[in-house]
SEKE-122689 format. One line per 10 residues: for each residue x, y, z of C-alpha. Coordinates in Angstrom, 2 decimals. Layout:
BEGIN
X/Y/Z  ... .
END
This chain:
BEGIN
21.79/-2.10/27.89  23.40/-2.08/24.45  26.42/-4.33/23.98  27.59/-2.23/21.03  30.00/0.70/20.93  28.78/3.61/18.85  30.37/6.61/17.22  28.05/9.38/15.97  25.06/7.05/16.24  26.46/4.40/13.90 .
26.98/0.82/14.90  30.55/-0.29/15.45  30.57/-4.04/14.91  30.89/-6.15/18.07  33.90/-8.39/18.62  31.83/-11.43/17.63  31.00/-10.50/14.04  27.98/-12.36/12.68  28.37/-12.92/8.94  25.33/-12.10/6.77 .
24.22/-15.08/4.70  23.27/-14.37/1.11  20.97/-17.37/0.72  18.74/-15.99/3.50  18.83/-12.50/2.03  20.45/-11.02/5.15  21.46/-7.35/5.11  22.26/-6.23/8.67  21.29/-2.69/9.60  24.24/-0.78/11.07 .
22.72/2.60/11.94  21.43/2.88/15.49  19.48/6.06/14.76  17.40/4.34/12.11  16.99/1.30/14.37  15.62/3.54/17.13  13.19/5.21/14.70  11.81/1.82/13.63  11.42/0.70/17.25  9.69/3.97/18.15 .
7.00/3.22/15.55  5.85/0.23/17.61  2.86/1.44/19.71  2.93/-1.50/22.16  3.05/-0.93/25.89  4.89/-2.95/28.52  2.04/-5.48/28.86  1.87/-6.31/25.15  3.69/-9.06/23.28  6.17/-7.80/20.70 .
7.59/-10.08/18.01  10.72/-9.25/16.02  11.12/-11.02/12.69  14.68/-11.88/11.66  16.75/-10.11/14.34  20.11/-11.16/12.88  22.84/-9.52/14.94  20.29/-7.76/17.12  20.49/-4.10/16.07  16.73/-3.64/16.63 .
16.70/-6.25/19.38  18.93/-4.23/21.70  16.23/-1.53/21.85  13.24/-3.89/21.99  14.53/-6.36/24.58  14.72/-3.97/27.58  11.58/-2.07/26.55  9.09/-4.93/26.27  9.04/-7.71/28.92  6.88/-9.89/26.64 .
9.33/-9.98/23.73  10.16/-12.78/21.31  12.09/-13.14/18.08  11.62/-15.44/15.10  14.97/-16.43/13.59  15.93/-19.18/11.13  19.72/-18.74/11.28  21.28/-20.98/13.96  24.36/-18.74/14.14  22.13/-15.76/14.87 .
20.27/-17.76/17.54  23.56/-18.62/19.26  24.64/-15.00/19.00  21.40/-13.71/20.57  21.77/-16.14/23.47  25.51/-15.80/23.99  26.05/-12.10/23.29  22.70/-10.47/24.01  21.60/-12.54/26.98  18.35/-13.83/25.49 .
16.95/-17.15/26.69  15.61/-20.00/24.58  12.00/-19.23/25.52  12.34/-15.83/23.86  13.59/-17.27/20.57  11.36/-19.03/18.06  13.92/-20.88/15.95  11.82/-21.43/12.82  11.43/-20.43/9.20  9.00/-17.54/9.52 .
7.20/-18.51/6.29  6.43/-21.96/7.73  5.75/-20.70/11.24  2.38/-21.47/12.82  2.19/-18.32/14.91  -0.87/-19.45/16.89  1.39/-22.04/18.55  3.78/-19.48/20.01  2.18/-16.06/20.49  -1.04/-14.54/21.88 .
-3.70/-12.61/20.04  -3.09/-8.91/19.32  0.69/-9.12/19.13  2.84/-6.32/17.73  5.41/-7.05/15.01  8.70/-5.35/14.13  11.33/-6.38/11.63  13.98/-5.68/9.03  12.64/-8.21/6.53  14.75/-9.91/3.85 .
13.51/-8.58/0.53  12.73/-12.05/-0.81  10.25/-12.93/1.95  8.36/-9.66/2.40  5.40/-10.37/0.10  4.74/-13.95/1.27  5.17/-12.78/4.87  2.47/-10.13/4.44  0.12/-12.79/3.08  0.91/-14.80/6.21 .
-0.07/-11.84/8.39  -3.35/-11.53/6.50  -4.09/-15.20/7.11  -3.52/-14.70/10.86  -5.29/-11.38/11.46  -6.35/-11.99/15.09  -2.67/-12.31/16.06  -1.49/-9.12/14.36  -2.40/-5.79/15.95  0.35/-3.63/14.45 .
3.52/-3.96/12.42  6.58/-1.81/11.68  8.70/-3.22/8.87  11.68/-2.29/6.74  11.48/-3.78/3.26  12.49/-2.85/-0.29  11.43/0.77/-0.83  9.64/0.02/-4.08  7.51/-2.63/-2.37  6.73/-0.38/0.61 .
5.51/2.38/-1.70  3.51/-0.10/-3.76  1.74/-1.43/-0.67  0.82/2.06/0.50  -0.28/3.28/-2.96  -3.88/4.27/-3.61  -6.27/3.42/-6.47  -5.39/5.01/-9.79  -1.67/4.69/-9.20  0.34/2.53/-11.60 .
1.99/0.82/-8.61  -1.31/0.06/-6.83  -1.63/-3.71/-6.71  -2.73/-6.87/-4.96  -1.10/-6.20/-1.59  -2.26/-2.57/-1.68  -5.85/-3.82/-1.74  -5.55/-6.82/0.56  -3.54/-5.12/3.29  -5.60/-1.95/2.89 .
-8.80/-3.91/3.53  -7.71/-4.98/7.00  -5.02/-2.48/8.06  -4.41/1.25/8.12  -1.17/1.64/6.17  1.48/4.36/6.26  4.75/4.78/4.40  7.14/6.14/7.03  10.59/6.89/5.57  13.30/5.84/3.12 .
16.57/4.14/4.13  19.74/4.30/1.96  21.85/1.22/1.10  24.94/2.50/2.90  23.59/1.77/6.38  23.52/-2.01/5.79  26.14/-4.73/5.82  26.43/-5.70/3.01  24.76/-2.75/1.23  21.81/-3.86/-0.92 .
21.57/-2.64/-4.52  18.30/-0.80/-3.93  16.75/1.63/-1.44  14.84/0.34/1.57  11.67/1.80/3.03  9.83/1.55/6.33  6.06/1.13/6.55  3.69/0.74/9.45  0.36/-1.03/9.63  -2.38/-1.05/12.23 .
-5.27/-3.51/12.17  -8.58/-1.73/11.63  -10.98/-1.60/14.55  -13.94/-2.45/12.31  -12.81/-5.27/10.06  -14.83/-6.21/6.99  -16.87/-9.34/7.58  -15.38/-11.07/4.57  -13.26/-14.20/4.54  -9.76/-13.33/3.42 .
-9.44/-16.24/0.91  -12.52/-14.98/-0.98  -11.22/-11.43/-1.20  -7.78/-12.69/-2.25  -9.36/-14.75/-5.03  -11.23/-11.76/-6.48  -8.30/-9.34/-6.20  -5.72/-11.72/-7.64  -7.99/-12.54/-10.56  -8.62/-8.86/-11.24 .
-4.91/-7.97/-11.30  -3.95/-11.04/-13.33  -5.12/-9.07/-16.38  -4.53/-5.54/-15.17  -4.44/-4.11/-18.72  -7.90/-5.48/-19.48  -11.25/-4.44/-18.07  -12.73/-6.34/-15.17  -15.41/-7.69/-17.50  -12.67/-9.85/-19.03 .
-10.53/-10.37/-15.94  -13.44/-11.54/-13.77  -15.49/-13.39/-16.37  -14.82/-16.78/-14.76  -16.03/-15.66/-11.32  -19.68/-16.21/-10.39  -21.48/-13.26/-8.82  -25.02/-13.26/-7.51  -25.90/-10.19/-9.60  -23.38/-9.21/-12.27 .
-25.65/-6.55/-13.73  -25.28/-4.25/-10.74  -21.54/-4.05/-11.46  -21.82/-3.00/-15.10  -19.98/0.26/-14.41  -17.21/-1.43/-12.40  -16.68/-4.04/-15.09  -15.79/-1.33/-17.63  -12.80/-0.31/-15.48  -9.35/-1.79/-14.89 .
-8.14/-3.40/-11.70  -5.93/-0.51/-10.53  -8.84/1.97/-10.56  -11.03/0.22/-7.98  -10.90/1.24/-4.34  -10.59/-1.22/-1.49  -14.27/-0.74/-0.68  -15.26/-1.56/-4.27  -13.30/-4.82/-4.09  -15.06/-5.61/-0.83 .
-18.39/-4.91/-2.50  -17.56/-7.31/-5.32  -16.51/-10.01/-2.87  -19.72/-9.68/-0.85  -21.64/-10.50/-4.03  -19.89/-13.79/-4.75  -22.22/-16.68/-5.38 .
END
């Protein structure tokens, strides 16, 4: 049961007011309707493990905790940890008190876990790389991040905002941009719009090691204004001649499958 009082679906701050910390990039969501929409995107059932990243004052947590018996949070802020235990009734076994970017998830969660989170803007990109490096543990994810980044991740080839994470996440996950969130529903309000995206691990994953694909894609986009013939000239392929047509193009024009094809041909 929620420990918050609401008026017209908006969060009225609890008596114990947790202060957002700027150095951790905390912006606490205050709109319960949006929180419910994010939680509803999680396709887990009652037997699945659900992991919330950065719960803060528990606006998403209050919906997730009673819904999923196998529920855990990852939180770096000791004040937030104390709040979740003291005010929301969570126990220490449900709380992974660690820096999520240094977290070895295989130590704490089972395979095929589902992730949810309102991510600090400054950790979203490195966190997505962490998910890619731990694919067996990540079945789905529903995340709120900076709107510009969410749209960039979900962009397709040919778009000016199509980039490294568009390709890498698109190789292993089905991606969907869900909806936009205005600054006014956060405390404190950020200076930019937020956006929610969902990802679902593909049933048939490419049989390619992620570090190899990352190497090719990062190298290609390191010179995105030049053709791939220049950008990838230091990479050894088994048969460069078969990619003559691809090498005349720029990084943002190649599809995910074309990047996979290049990676399969690495020496």
